[in-house]
GUKEBA-702470 format. One line per field, with one value per residue (C-alpha): residue number from 0; x, y, z. Coordinates in pm, whole numbers, plus 50000, padded with zeros to 5 digits. Layout:
num = c(NUM;...);
east = c(X;...);
north = c(Y;...);
up = c(Z;...);
This chain:
num = c(0;1;2;3;4;5;6;7;8;9;10;11;12;13;14;15;16;17;18;19;20;21;22;23;24;25;26;27;28;29;30;31;32;33;34;35;36;37;38;39;40;41;42;43;44;45;46;47;48;49;50;51;52;53;54;55;56;57;58;59;60;61;62;63;64;65;66;67;68;69;70;71;72;73;74;75;76;77;78;79;80;81;82;83;84;85;86;87;88;89;90;91;92;93;94;95;96;97;98;99;100;101;102;103;104;105;106;107;108;109;110;111;112;113;114;115;116;117;118;119;120;121;122;123;124;125;126;127;128;129;130;131;132;133;134;135;136;137;138;139;140;141;142;143;144;145;146;147;148;149;150;151;152;153;154;155;156;157;158;159;160;161;162;163;164;165;166;167;168;169;170;171;172;173;174;175;176;177;178;179;180;181;182;183;184;185;186;187;188;189;190;191;192;193;194;195;196;197;198;199;200;201;202;203;204;205;206;207;208;209;210;211;212;213;214;215;216;217;218;219;220;221;222;223;224;225;226;227;228;229;230;231;232;233;234;235;236;237;238;239;240;241;242;243;244;245;246;247;248;249;250;251;252;253;254;255;256;257;258;259;260;261;262);
east = c(02233;02323;02651;02695;02897;03135;03163;03425;03600;03545;03856;03814;03879;04153;04494;04714;04998;05384;05501;05197;05278;05640;05549;05333;05576;05853;05604;05549;05876;05955;05684;05742;06086;06015;05741;06032;06250;06000;05980;06346;06383;06088;06288;06644;06417;06229;06619;06758;06415;06445;06820;06725;06453;06705;06923;06714;06585;06910;07014;06746;06735;07128;07263;07251;07571;07699;07546;07784;08001;08069;08352;08133;07851;07985;07949;07588;07348;06992;07105;07384;07286;06911;06732;07049;06986;07173;07216;07355;07353;07390;07136;06815;06740;06407;06395;06460;06240;06018;05675;05641;05294;05173;04951;04958;04740;04683;04542;04654;04919;05297;05637;05883;06217;06415;06819;07062;07385;07640;07993;08182;07963;07781;07416;07185;06767;06581;06245;06121;05783;05454;05228;04857;04777;04692;05015;05142;04940;05235;05534;05643;05683;05947;06295;06578;06675;06953;07156;07250;06989;07077;06886;06805;06624;06663;06897;06662;06793;06676;06313;06259;06168;05796;05517;05230;05099;05219;05583;05705;05704;05946;05809;05492;05662;05444;05629;05529;05862;06154;06375;06685;06880;06552;06515;06842;06860;06511;06610;06954;07165;07509;07695;07394;07422;07229;07053;06801;06709;06375;06366;06224;05962;06200;06356;06026;06002;05768;05508;05189;04999;05043;04864;05108;05409;05580;05521;05864;05871;05627;05876;05726;05923;05725;05801;05617;05687;05490;05782;05677;05349;05433;05685;05425;05250;05497;05576;05168;05132;05454;05294;04959;05088;05258;04926;04765;05036;04985;04635;04685;04930;04707;04425;04642;04735;04372;04316;04601;04496;04320;03907;03698;03430;03091;02921);
north = c(42234;42619;42624;42905;43194;43285;43669;43823;43928;44226;44512;44448;44031;44101;43999;44308;44292;44250;44568;44763;44489;44578;44956;44887;44703;44968;45250;45020;44961;45347;45428;45112;45245;45633;45496;45306;45587;45848;45604;45527;45894;45937;45703;45893;46198;46043;45969;46333;46457;46219;46332;46656;46676;46448;46707;47003;46882;46824;47190;47335;47131;47227;47498;47845;47943;48294;48349;48281;48555;48752;48495;48230;48370;48249;47868;47905;47714;47572;47226;47322;47614;47662;47624;47672;47732;48086;48416;48748;49077;49467;49737;49769;50028;50049;50333;50069;49810;49635;49430;49157;49022;48675;48483;48294;48146;48526;48633;48846;49070;49093;48980;49295;49290;49481;49554;49452;49672;49438;49550;49502;49712;49442;49383;49087;49135;48978;48875;49000;48836;48855;49175;49268;49542;49760;49746;49990;50301;50205;50118;50511;50517;50247;50363;50149;50039;50184;49870;49607;49394;49016;48792;48426;48238;48001;48118;48131;48127;48432;48385;48453;48785;48636;48458;48252;48485;48839;49029;49210;49591;49801;50123;50086;49947;49612;49271;48945;48751;48781;48852;49001;49157;49381;49469;49562;49775;49941;50052;50167;49901;49748;49441;49262;48875;48594;48496;48639;48526;48432;48544;48291;48400;48474;48759;48922;48915;48637;48895;48737;49029;49102;49438;49567;49418;49178;48793;48580;48189;48167;47923;47653;47411;47120;46990;46798;46440;46299;46099;45747;45767;45934;45650;45391;45544;45560;45160;45117;45234;45062;44711;44837;44889;44531;44371;44574;44440;44092;44128;44229;43970;43719;43829;43859;43499;43375;43558;43458;43048;42896;42863;42608;42754;42631;42424);
up = c(35468;35520;35649;35938;35868;36182;36264;36309;36625;36780;36792;37173;37165;36897;37012;37065;36795;36981;36889;37095;37412;37376;37420;37682;37856;37822;37940;38255;38334;38299;38561;38762;38825;38868;39134;39322;39276;39449;39728;39799;39789;40077;40256;40241;40349;40624;40755;40686;40900;41163;41218;41182;41430;41709;41653;41693;42009;42187;42068;42207;42568;42578;42825;42640;42492;42367;42038;41749;41683;41326;41246;41273;41046;40705;40821;40975;40802;40881;40931;41164;41373;41373;41731;41909;42265;42255;42444;42385;42536;42447;42383;42202;41901;41947;41725;41450;41536;41267;41284;41131;41091;41270;41385;41745;41999;42111;41779;41492;41555;41477;41573;41748;41586;41746;41691;41970;41918;42027;42201;41901;41717;41534;41549;41599;41529;41815;41798;42138;42089;42016;42038;41941;41748;42044;42163;41860;42050;42340;42119;42082;42471;42499;42597;42625;42965;43127;43160;42922;42766;42822;42548;42603;42326;42033;41725;41363;41049;40804;40631;40262;40139;40071;40235;40073;39808;40000;39936;40221;40105;40297;40114;40274;40593;40567;40681;40639;40669;40860;40598;40781;40526;40352;40696;40769;40427;40561;40858;40774;40983;40908;40972;41064;41158;40898;41197;41462;41806;41926;42295;42531;42797;43048;42858;42831;43206;43180;43051;42914;42801;42421;42464;42708;42586;42367;42466;42447;42430;42163;41887;41763;41749;41546;41204;40923;40880;40623;40459;40544;40401;40108;40065;40118;39882;39579;39636;39686;39337;39198;39329;39205;38883;38866;38926;38645;38398;38560;38483;38129;38050;38169;37989;37626;37685;37705;37404;37218;37300;36973;37009;36845;36567;36610;36270);
């Protein structure tokens, strides 16, 4: 009788070495810890964002208070100052205003950033509102009003010097962000506040024609808050990794069990 020679196991059916399993386990553990850490970080970010939104919502609906004076400027941050409801008075310097490109529901146009000279000699840049390009034809005709201008609106901190794929070009007078320091330098302004004021609709005489005059009160106060979905995603990936490890371990144990040979 001829003996039947057993075929050697294929590479895929051979049990992995103990060292390989240990290495895979260490890598899986490291990835699992990283995924859990990312999920936990997003949970903390969620709590921070919800607190920030609540604080800003409270500031917006408080009665307008005097804008922070020069003595408070060094202590102002986005977290403790932005979106305060403030009021300030002074004289506009129309000959030193800056147009910053913007897009609103009215279309593509500009924010009108006009310096407001205060009684103490300091300056606060005021975003008087949005205008369409046609407004520029009439901008030169603006004259300072004989009375002190009273402005109410929301305090905003300055913006970075560059927008998405576009940088401010002071030399060419092209502005894409409200970079207060750069605007002040380009217009020869000194003693300028580190914040600007987004004027409300009342400060622009409730004008709703961006061709005739700046339209105020267009501040968008909405904040993306996707931290919960991010946290769920990271934790879900961690769970999927555990399931994958369990499947690998189960299959490896099955392969290591002794099997009978045919005669």
